[in-house]
N, C-alpha and C positions, 0 to 999 in steps of 0.2 A: 398605145391605148388612148393617149390624149388626142392624137390625130383622128382616131375613130369617133371619139366623143365630139370633137369639133365638127366633123362631117355630119354626124347625126343631128346636131343642133342646127347646122346650116340647112340641111335638106328638110328638116321639120319646119323651120321658119319659112323657107322658100315655098314649101307646099301650102302652108297656111296663107301666105301672102298671095300666091297665085289663085287659091280658092276664093279669097275675098275679092280679088280683082275680077274673077269670073262672075261671082254673084253680083257685084256692083255693075258690071258691064251689061248684064242681061236683066237687071231690075230697073223698072221705071214705074211711074204712077199709073200708067195705062196697061202695063203687062205684068205678068207674074212669072217670067222665065226663071227667076232666081229659085223659086220653089221647084220648078222642073229640074234645074241643074242639080240642086241639092238631092232630090229624090233619085235622079239618074245616077249620080256618083255613088250614092248608098247602094243602089241595086247592083251596079257593076262591082263594087267592093264585095258585096255578098256573094255574087256569082263566082268571083275569083276565089274567095275563101272556101266555098263549097267544092269547087273543082280541085283545089290543092288538098283539101281534107279527104276527098274520095281517092285521089291518087295515093296519098299516104296510107290510107286504109288498105287499098288493094296491094300495095307493095309489101307492107309488113304489118299485118293485122295485130299480131300478138304484142309487138312493141308499142303500137298506137294505143291498144287497150290498157296496157300496163301504165303508160304515161298518163292516160286520162284518169285512171282509177287512183293514182297517187296524188293528183292535184285536188286540193279542196274546192268544193263547188262554189264557195263564196268568192273565190278569185274571179271566176267567170261572171258572176253577178256584178261585181264591182267594175270589171272591164266593160260589160255591156252598158251599165248605167253611165259611166264616164264617157263612153263613145257616143251614146245617144244624147247626153247633155252637150257634148261638144258640137255635134251636128245641129242640134236645136238652137243653141246660142249663136252659132255661125250663121244660120238662116235668119234668125231674128236681127242680128247685127247687119246683115246684108240688105234687109228690107228697110230698115230705119234710115 
């Protein structure tokens, strides 16, 4: 379990660092490629999430519906707010 925790922290840190390096590499005073990279990564993440959700719904609709109905709605609201705040702050930090 400790090994999985270590791997999770390692990959999360590597993902954040590589994202910052990408934003910094494509941002300059004359271009705004950092904004494009941020928007493109968000779009690709959304497409991947929709694809996985549709596959799960097609495979076993009743299980998916029961899981969704048992989870409080506020959990999804908090997840969305934290994810959008993370992307926004990352884009702001990459521009400055």
